[in-house]
C-alpha positions, 0 to 999 in steps of 0.5 A: 499500500503506497510503498508500504510493505505490509500496512496491516503489520505496520499498524499492529506494530505501532499498537504494540509499541504504544502498549509497551509501558514506558515514559510516554505512558506514565506521563499520559497517566500522570497528566490525566491524574493531575489535570483531567481529560484535558490535560491528558489530551494536551499530553497526547498532542505532545507525544504525537508532535514528538513522534512526527518530529522523530519520523521526519528527521529519520526520513531527512537521514538523521537516523543513519547519521546517529547510527554512524556516530554512537557517541551522539546517540549516547549523548541523546540516551543520557539527556533523556535519561537525566530529564526522566530521572529529574521529573521522577525525583520532583514527583517523589519528593514533592510535599503536600500542598507544594506546587506540583512539579507538573504543572496543570495547564495543558500547554505545560503537559504538552511541552513535557510529553513532547520533551519526553518523546524526543529524549526517549531512546525507545522512540529513537530506536523505533524510528532508526531500525524498526520503521525502515523495515516496512518501506518497500523500495520496489513500490516506494513513492517517495514523500507520499509513503512517508506522509502515509506512514506519518498520518497513520502513526498519528491517527493510531496514536491519538486514538489510543492515547485519548482512550487511555486518558479517558480511562484514567480520568474515569479512575482518577475521579475516584482517587481524588477523594482519597488524598493519601492514595492519590499521593501514593500513586504520584509517588509511584509515577515518580519512581517509574520515571526515575527507574526509566532514567537510571536504567536508560542511563546505565545501558 
């Protein structure tokens, strides 16, 4: 289909990639828990924009450049690990009544999700190594092929993430009634983000 080797497998791979627990997932859940569905939707927008930036950078040949220079890729890994660890620590040690390390305003959620996506080595590796496998050299149509893949990724990401935010929003309304539980979940999210940062930084 339009230069894509196996479109159905490509869609399935995107869903699998989204379903794997990662920094982006916890960012969406935390955003929704703190600011409701609107904040989750804003974070979803940040994830989509980040994905599109990585995709088109890969198209422009940045993926090949990073593959040829491991130190550059390692620098991106360390930046991503440091940012995730910083957000995680802010969540863990935030005091009751203290300003949240993640602001309520939707545009702040979008910005955080965008940064986490851009600095997420898992996403970078996906576009560097996995994404090119679905391009059919014999039937490739240039920009049309890449644009089709970009739109498909954006559409599937939007549907999946918004459904996840809607579910988290329903659960969040009950959680807000129990401040201790809400604080515990916030710290748990911080622990996961810190864990991702440490794991990525030591690989």
